[in-house]
N, C-alpha and C positions, 0 to 999 in steps of 0.2 A: 250907617244911615246916609242916604243921599239927600242933597238939597233939592227943592222942587225944580229949579232951573236945570240942574244936572240930570235929574230924573227925566224931565221932558226930552232932553237931548238923547238920553239913552233909549227912551221909548221910540223916538223917531228913527234911530239907527236900527232898533230891533224890528220895527214895522217894515222897514225896507228889506231886512235880511230874512225874515221868516216866511214860511208858507202859512196858509190859513190853518190855524190850530194844529200844528204838526203833532204826531204821536211822539211819545218820549219813552225811551228805554234806558233805565239806569241800571248799570251792572256794577256790583261791588264784589271783588274777589278777595276773600279774607287773607290777610297775612302775606301780602306780596310786597317785597322791597323792590324799588324801581330798577335797581341795577341787576336784577335777575330776569329781565324781560328783553327780548330781542331788539325791539325798536329803541331801547335805551342803551344799546351797545353791548349787550351780553351775548357773546358768540356761542356759548354752549346752550342757549335757550332754543326751544322749539315752540315758538309762538306765532305761527304764520298768520292766524286770524287777527290777533292784536296788532301785528306789524302792518298788515294790510289796512286795518282801520286807521292807524296812525297816518298812513300815507294819504288817506282820503279826508282826514280831518286835521286836528291840531293836537300836538303833543306838548305837554308842559314838562320842562326838564326838572324843575325843583318844586316839589309839592309837599307841603308839611302838614301832617296830621296833628290834631289837637291833643290826642292822648293815645298811647299805644295799647289800647284795650278795645275789644270788639264792640261791646254794647255802648259805652260812652262815645266812642268814635263815630259809630253809625248815627247816634243821636245828633252829633254835631253836623254830620253830612246832611241829615234830613231836615234839620232846623236852621242851618246856617249860623249857628251860635256856638260859642265856647261852652264847655261844661259848667262854667260859673253861672250861665244863664239857664240852660236846660236842666241843670241840677243832677245829672247822672254822672257820678264820679268814678264808678267801679262797675264790674260785671255783676255784682250781687249786692242786694240791699237797697237798690235804687230802681225806680220806675219812672219813665217819662210821663209827666203829668199832662194836664189839659192845655198847658201853654209851655213854650211858645208854639205858634202854628208850625206844622210840618209841610214839607213839599207836597205830600199826598193830600193833606187836608185842603191846601190852597188850590191844587189842581182839581180836586173834586168839586170845590165851590165854583170852578170855572167850566164845569160840564164834562170833565174827563171821567172815563171809567178807570178805576184804579185797582191795581192788584200787586201783591208782593209774594215772592216765592223764595223762602229762606232755607238755608242748608244746615242749621244747627240750633240746638236747644237754647243756647245763650241768647238768641233773638226771638224766643217764643212770644206769642202775642201778649202774654201777661206782663211783659216788661215795657209795654207802652208804645212800641213802634208801629202797632197796628192802626193807630189813630189816622183816619183819613182814607183807609183802604177799604174798598168794597169787598175785596177778597184778600185774606192774609193766610197764605198756605204754609203751614208748618206742621205737616202730619207726622210729627215725631212723638214717640211715647216712651215713658220711663217704665219699661217692662220690668216688674219686680219678680225676681226668680223665686222658686219654691224653697231653695236651699240656702242661699246667702242673701239676706235682706239688706246688707250693707254695701253691696257693690252693684253698680249699674252696668248694663251692656252698652259699650260704646256705640255699637251698630245702631242702637235704638235712639241715640242722641244726636246723630248727624246723618245726612244723606249725601250721596255722591253727586257730582256735577250733572251727569246725564239724567239722573232721576229728577233733579230740580228743573232742568231744561225741558224735559218731557212734560212735566207738570205745567210749566209756563206756556209751552206751545199748545197744550190742550186748551188753556184759557184763551190764548190769542185766537185760536181757530173758532172759538164760540162768540167772538166779538162781532157786533154789527159793522156796517160799513164805516171804516175809519174816517171817511170824508164827512160823515154826519155825526159821528160820536167818537172823538179821539180817545186814545188810551194812554195811560201811564203805567208801565210795568217796571217793577224793581225786581231784579234777579240777583240773589246773593249766593255765591259759591264758597263753600267753606274748606275745600279740599287742601290748599297749601298749609293749613294749620296742623300742628302736631297732633297725633303721630303721623309722619309722612308715610303713606302707604298707597301709592298710585296703582291703578290697574297694571297688570303684567306688561302689556304692550307699551305702556308709557314708561315703566321702569326700565324696559329694555332700550327704549328710544334715547334716553339720556342717562348719564352715569349717576347723577345725584337724585335721590328720591324726592327731595324738595322741588327740584326742577321738573321732575316727572309729574308732580301734582299740578304745577303751573301749566305744563304741557297738556295735561288732561282737561283742566279748566278751559284752556284755549280751544281745544278740540270741541268741547261741548258748546262753547259760545259760537263756534263756526256754524253749528246747527241753527242757532237763533238767527244769525245774519243771513243764512241761506233761506230760511223760512220767510224772512222779510222780503228778500229779493224775489222769491217764487210768488209771493202774493202782491208784488209791485208796490210795496210801501217802504222799501229800504231807503230809497233816495229822499223821500219826504219825512223820514223819521229822524229825530234828534237822538243820537246814541251817545251816552256818557259811560265811560269805564274808569273805575278808580279802585283803590284798595283802602281799607280802614286803617291799616298800620303795616309796618314792615316786620322784619325778623332778624334776630341777632344770632350769629354763629360763632360765638366765642369772643367777639370784640368787647373789650372792657370786661371780660370775664363772664358776660351774660350770654345765656342760650335762651332761645325763644323770645319773649317780649313782655313788656309791662313793668319790669322792675326798674329799669333806667329810662332816661329820655335822651339817649344819643341818637344821631341821625340814622343809624342802622334800623331802628324801629319806628322812625318818624317820617322818613322820606318814602313816598309811594308813587306809583304811576297814576297818571290822569290824562285821559285821551277824550277828546270831544269830536264826534262826527256830526257836523251841523246838518240841518235839513237843506235840501237843494235851494239854491237861490240866495244863500246867506251872503255871498260876496266877500268871504274872508280874505284878508291880506296876509295875516300871520299864520304860518303853518307849523312853526316850531318856536315855542316861546321860552326864552331864557329868564324871564321875569319870575321871581319867586312868588308862588301863590299858595293857597291853603285849602284844605278840604272843606272848610266852612264857606268857601267861595262857590262850591258846586251848586247848591240850591239857588242862590240869587242869579247865577249865570243861566241856569235852566229857565228861570222866570223871565230874564231879559230876552232870551230867544223867543219866548212866547208873548212878549209885550205885556207881561203882567207885573204890576208894581210890587216890589218886595215889601213885606210888612216891616214896620219900624224895628221890630225885635231882631231882625237879622243883622249880625255883626260882620258877616262876610260881604264881599262886594262882587257885583257882576263883572265878568271878564270880557263881555262882548265888545266894549270899546277898544280894549287891548287887541282883540282879534281883528278888529276892523282898522287897526293902525291909528287909532285916534289918541292913544295915550301910551306912555311907557311905564306908568306907575299905577298898577292895577290894585294894589293893596295898600294898607296903612303904612307899609314899610317895616313892620315888626309883627312877629307871630308869637302868640302865647302857647305854651305846651305844659302839660302837667301829667303826673301819675300819682294816684293815691294808693296804688297797690302795695308799696312797702309798708304802709300804715297797717295792713293786715297783720303784720308780724310785730308791730310795736315800734316801727322805725319811721323816720321822717318822710313826709310827702316831699316830692320833688317838683319844682316849678322852673320854667325856663323862658327866656326871652331870646328869640332868634331874629337877628337883623340880617341885612344883606351880607355883611362881613363877619359879624361876631355872634357868638352864642354864649349867653350867661345862664348858668344853672344855679339856682338858689337852693342851697343845701347846707347842712351844718358845716360842711367843708366845701365852700363855694368853688365853682369852676368857671373858667373863661377860655374860649377857644376862638382862634382866628380861622374861620371856615375857608377863607380864600386861600390861605397858605397851608392849612392843616385840616382838610376835609374829613379825615378819619378821627379827628378829635383826640389826638394822642398827647398833645403838649398843653397842659393846663397853665394858662398865663395869668392866673389870678394874682399871684405874688409879684410878677414882673410888670403887669399893666394895671396897677391899682386904680388909676384915674378912669380908665375905660370900664373896669369892673364896677366901680362905685356909680358911674354914670348909668350903666345898664341896670344896676340894681335899683336905682331910683326910678328909672323909666318903667321897670317891671312893676314896682309898687304903684306908680301912677296908673299904669295900664290896668292892673288888677282893680283899682278903685273904679275905673271907668266901666269895666266889663262885668262887674259884680253888682247886680241890681239891688241886692239886699242880703239878708241872712240866708246863707245857703241851706238847702234842704238837708235834714239829718238822715243818716242812713237808718233804715228800719231793720228790725230783727230778721235774721236769715234762717229759713227752715233747714233742718238737717238734711232733708232730701235734696234741696237745692245745692247744698254744699257737696253732697256725695255725687250728684250728677255733674257739676262743674269740675270736680276732681277727676272724673272719668274723661273729661275733655282736656285735662292737663292744667287746670286752674286751681291753685291752692288758696283756700280762704277760710275765714272763721265766721262766727255768728254775729259779731258786733265789732264796731270800730274801736281802735285804740284812741285814747284821749289825744288831742292835737298837741303840738308843741306849745309850751308856755314860756314866757320870759324867765330866764334863769334855769329852766329845766328842759332843755331841748332833747328831742328824741334822738336815738342813734342815727348816724349817717348810714344809708343803705350800702354805701361802698365798703364800710367797715364790717358789714354783716353778710357779705356776699357768700362766703363759704357756708355759713349756716343756712342761708337761703337755698343754696344748691343741694345741700343734704336734705332739707325739708322737702324741696320740690321732687327730688329723685325718689325719696322714700314714699311720699304721698302718691306719686304716680304709680309706683309698684303696688301699693296697697289698693288703689283704685282699680288696678288690673287683676286683683286677686292674688298677687305675688307677695304675700306677707312673709313667707319664709326668707325672701331676699331683703325685705324692708326691715325686719326686726333687728338684725345686727346693727344696721345704721342708726336706727332709732334708739336702741338700747345704749349705744355709745354716746349719742348726742345728749340724751337725757341724764346720763350719769355725769357728763362733763358740765352741762348747763341745765340743772333741774327746773329752773324757772321759765324755760321756754314752753309757752302754752301749747303751740301747735305740735311740738315734738311729743309732749306728754299725751295729747289727744290722739295723734296718729298712732303712737305706740299702743294706747289703750284699745283703739279700734282693731288693730292687728291682733292683739292678744285676745280680744273678744271674739273675732272671727276664727281664731285658732282654738277657741274653747278654753283658754287659760283665764278663767274668770277672776281669780284672786289677783293675778298680776294686772289684769285690766282695771279692776277696781282701785288698786293702788295708784296706777298711773292717772286715772280719772280724778282721784282725790288730789293729786299733785296739780293737775290741770285746773281744777276748780279753785284750789288755793292760789294759783298764779293769777287767775282771772275769774272771780266769783260770778260776774255778770254774764258770762258767755253761756248761752243756752245749749250749745251742742254738747258740751261736757256734761251738763246736767241731764240731758236727754240720754246720752249713752250710759250714764250712771244708772238711770232707770232700767235700761235694757239689760245691763250687766246684772243687776239685782233680780230682774225677772228670770234671766237664764239660770241663776243660782236658786230659783224657786223661792225667793224672798219676796213674795207678792205684795204683802202689806208695806214692806219697806220701799218697794219700787214705786208704789202709787204716788207719793208726794212729789217725787222728781218729775214723773210724767205729767201729773196734773199742773205743776208749775209751768212746764213747757206748753201745755195745752192752753193755759190762760193767756200766755203771751202770743202763741201761734195757733189760734183755733182752727186754721185752715191747713194745718200740717197733717197729711194722711197717716204718716208713720206713727204719730202719737196716738191717734185713734185706734190704729191697728194693735198697738201694744196694750193700750187700755182694755180693748176688747179681749185680747188674749188673757190678760190677768183676770177679768171677770169670768171668762169661760173656765179657766182653771179653778176658780173658786166656786163654780157652780151657779153663778148668777147669769142665767141664760138671757134674760131680758136686757139688762145693761150691756152684755156682751154683743148681742145682736145690734143694738142701737149704735155701738161704737164701730162695728164692722160696716154697717150701712153708711155711717158718716164717712168712713174711710173710702168706701167705694164711690160715694157721691162726689167726693173731692177728687178722686183719681179713679176713673172707671177702668183703667188698665191695671189696677192693683189686684192681680189675679188671686192672691191668697185671701185677701179680704172678701172678694166676691164669693169665693168658694165657701169661706166660713159663714157668710151670711146665708147662703143657700143651705148649708148643712144645718144651721140652727133653725131656719124656717121649716125645713123638713122634719126636724126633731120635734117641733111644736105642732106638727100636723098641717102646716100651711104649704101643701104640696104644689099648688098652682104657682104660688110666689117662688117657691124653691126651684121649680122648673125653669123659670126665667133666669135665675142666677146661675144655675148649672149650665144652661145653654150659653150664657155669656162666657163662662170659663172654657167650655169646649171650643167656642169660636176663637178665643184668644190663644188657646193651646190645645190643638186637636190631639196631641199625644198624651194628654192628661187622663190616664185610665180611670182614676178615682172620680173625675168629673163625669165621665160617660157612665160609670157604674151608678153613681148616685142620681144622675139624671134618669137612668133607667128605673131605678127604684121609685123615684118620685112619680114618674109616669105610671108605673104599675100600681102604686098606692092610690093614685087619682083615678084609676080605672081605665087608663089608656094603654092596653096591652100591645096594640099594634105599634105604637111609638116606642114602647119600652124594649121590644125584642131587638131591633137593630142597635140600640144603645148598649144592651147587654153583650151583643156579639162584638161590637167595637171594643168594649172594655176587655173582653176575654182575649181578643187578638193582641191588645197592647200589654196585657198583664195576665198571665195564666192564673194567678191567685184570685182574679176577679171572675173566673168562669164558674157558672152555676151548675149544680148537678142536673141531669136530664129531667128529673121529675119536677124541677122548679123552672124549667124553661118554657 
């Protein structure tokens, strides 16, 4: 928070530097570590557009993210606050609430058209980042297959950089004159996130597929920059490019991100291309800054006073050469991800020279001499460690406004979708550390985490034949590991080994009785074994806690259908389809039951939806044809019969019925 005198000075600087209501383009490229970008010194990079942008603007050398996870980190970027304030601590179970204000909500109040274009399901509008945006484009759908209802198609959960950019350019082209109605566009590219699979031309361009993903994102951004030039608004637009977190490639034994809070996953690129006339002095800043400084910096360029909630500070004075100390001098970082597995949360305080990680086995690193954080100095520098521990405690007291929001129950479908994106999670948090009963240190559980992550990823990709040996060995050695038992059960269930699945689920429920995902899959397992009455209590328990979970309504409907209760079955399938219009099987079932009860006009609407979702579904076309015929519309029925026959010969009618 700035004093009024300081704020007046900053606003005066901003008024001199800014154009009249400049447009703002904020670009976040997911999972980019700074040392893999060309302008940060990486020779193998192919990032000509980012490199050129850095030459036209300001590059910050040391930029620290608050948390190495996509959703909470983006919440920090958009609100200018630490997770302790915005309350989103993990990718699942949290939603950004009505406060604090976001950059989009502030700019909307100041007359900006606002739009977001995101690349992955983890940032879908239901997670709260849509607040303040006139348009929030996330046209991703969790397409449920007809055969395996436990696995999501990764293609449906993320979209490539070019698709996001084309979407954004379409919106930009429809905007009125930026001189009279400025715009704020947020473009989120997910490509460098696991699994690394760049388009072939970028895979051939650089040797490392991760570098290829970054090169692909850079290429797509070039189209955005060129569009702005072609429409003569590039010079007058404030462009900010950053990442939400980095990536680890085996440093400290970690692959990917989220588990530890070493600099490999916390240091990110941050480039600012100011609007013309800003008169910047600094072009390359060595002063450490934070991603929570992004939002207040944008507001400074626009001469908009930041709200009191913002804990980040505007960097414009630094860029104008007015100060050398742009931040508080210390940065807070955290990850709650290990808590998913029953292990301790990690918190860190990062100063200019040192980094202290508060863990059951604390760590201290001299970043000036040991930037790779290889030598833990906690035992040899106890005075420094204790001083930083005390400062961390004091900082946490200052930046935590009250009781932090509790994580809500997580739907099984959310867990399955995020697993397809490479994120392992459970339905409820583990109890926090308590005095005298600390949770295990994540460092000591790293090998188990690797096994769980690897097996879960295989299962999410439908490769249970490869995952089962890993999971079987893990659960035999450590039967109390909840996620091991749950993932084993899901693989056994997918493979049709219902008795083995039920045994693993019983072990999972015994390990953590309150976790809804195990209860949910127990209900599915009993259903698959045709124990319908026994399955109902499990599914009804989950429905009570998660009334908006479409999977639960689907299986309840399936049980009622099997027991001949057509009315309750239809009601559950309709609830499922209302909650998730892309749940193809539920829509089909609703149409089938409507037709069976003689409501052919209503059934036609449902079968048409299925045929639109999946044109290759012969049964949908056949039943649509029957519904048309039963309702007296023979002209509409005939082409549907023909389509069904072409798709599946068994659906061909004899000539006397055509």
